[in-house]
N, C-alpha and C positions, 0 to 999 in steps of 0.2 A: 844366284844372284850374281851377273858380272860387277866389275868396279863402278862402272858409271852408274849403273841403275842403283847401287847402296850408296854412292854420294847422292844422288838425286833426292833418295828415300830419306837419306838426313838432312839434307838441306830443307826438306819440306816440312820434316817433325821439329827442325829447330825455328822454322817460320812460324808453324801452327800454335810452338811453344810462346815464342815472343809477342804474337798477336793481341791475347788477351791483357799483356802487360802495358801494351800500348794504348789499348782501349781505357784501359784503368787510368793510364796516365792522361790521356784527353779528357775523362771526366772528372779529375779532379778538380776542386774549387780553385779557381785563381786566388793567389795570397793577395789581399789588399794591399797596398804599397802606401806608405806613410810619407808624411812631410812635416818638417818645422812647424808649420801651422796645427797640428794635432796634437799638441802640448807633449813634447818628447823629454821633457827635465822637471824635475820639481824645485818648487822656491828654497827647500831646504840646500838643496845641491848648489843652486846658483850663489846662495848666501856663503856655503863653504867655498866657492870658487873664489869669489870677490877676494878676501886676503891673501889667498895664492896668489891672483892677478896681481894684486897692487905689489906685492915685494917681489915676483919673479918675472912681470910683463909690462908694467907701468913705465920702467924708465925709457924704455924704447918705444912702447905703442901708446904711452901717454895716459893719464888719471882717467880721461873720460874717454878711450879708448879710440881716440882722432888720429893716431899715428905720430909720428916724429919725424927726424929728420933721415934716419936709418931705417925705419920701419913705416910698413903701412898701417892706415886705420881699421879697425875692428868694427867699426859702424859706419853706418850711412850709407848713401847711393854707390860709392866706387867698392866698398866692401860687399854688399849684396849683388852688386852685378859681377863682380869677381867670382864670387862663388854659385851665383845662379844657374841651376841646371846640373852641379854637382852632387854628392852626396855626403852626409854628416861624417862617413866612413872617410873620405877625401880629406875633410877639415880637420878631421881628429889626427888621422895619419901626419898632417903637414904639422903641427903643433908637436905631436909625440917624438918625432924623427927629426925636427929642425929648431924646437925651442926648449928652454931659453937659448938664443943665440950664442951665449958664452959658454954652455957645456950642454949642448942637444942630448935630448933623452934624458937626463938628468929625473924627471919628475916621473912619478908613478902614473899609471894608467888611470886610477882613481883622482888624482890631481888634476892631470890632463882633462879627464871628464867635467870635472867640477868648474874649471876654467871654462872650457865650452859652455857649459849651463850658463855660467855667468856672462858670457858674452852673447848667447842666445837672451838673456833678460834684458840685458841693456839694449839691444836692438828690437824688444818689444814683441818677439815670438812668445805666443801664452804657453803659460805654465799647463803641466800636467799631472797625473797622479804617481808615473814611477819616474825613477831616475834615467837620466841618459847612460846609455851603455857604457862600457868600458871596452868592449871587442869591437874592432874594426869591420868585420864581417858583419856584424848585426846592424852596425851604424851604416853601412851600406844599403841597408834597407829604409833608409829614412833618407829624401829629395829634399834639397837646401833649394827653396823657392822664395826669391826675394820680394815676391807680392802674393797674398792671398789668393787661393784659385777660387773661382767660382762653385758655389754650391751645386752638389749634383743633383741631378734631377730624378 
């Protein structure tokens, strides 16, 4: 067998091996995407986050999360519009990498998640049965939606 035929045969074998994998991938069920309206934090987690927020965040963002001279609000229309369409991973990373402003990154991932749960509760997003994740990758699977989506038919 000459070199061209051997190369062509090798390509056909590789294509034949890859084809079933592509079919399996196409048949895999789609992962159900989640949003903040699906209850992505627990009440206990939000309760843990409140005193941390009061100690670490309220001086800039205000006791009622309405913002201050140097910090934006964490509740209300401007906050919801600012984050609408992004993910919880985006918001978590912003908190984790830039807050508290005096010493960014000082808080643990658990503390950041607990504060975020408190912020969600104040914004009246529903409570769920599982705690908000501490991993950015997993939080990127949760959409931040300012308004509750219409029920699926």
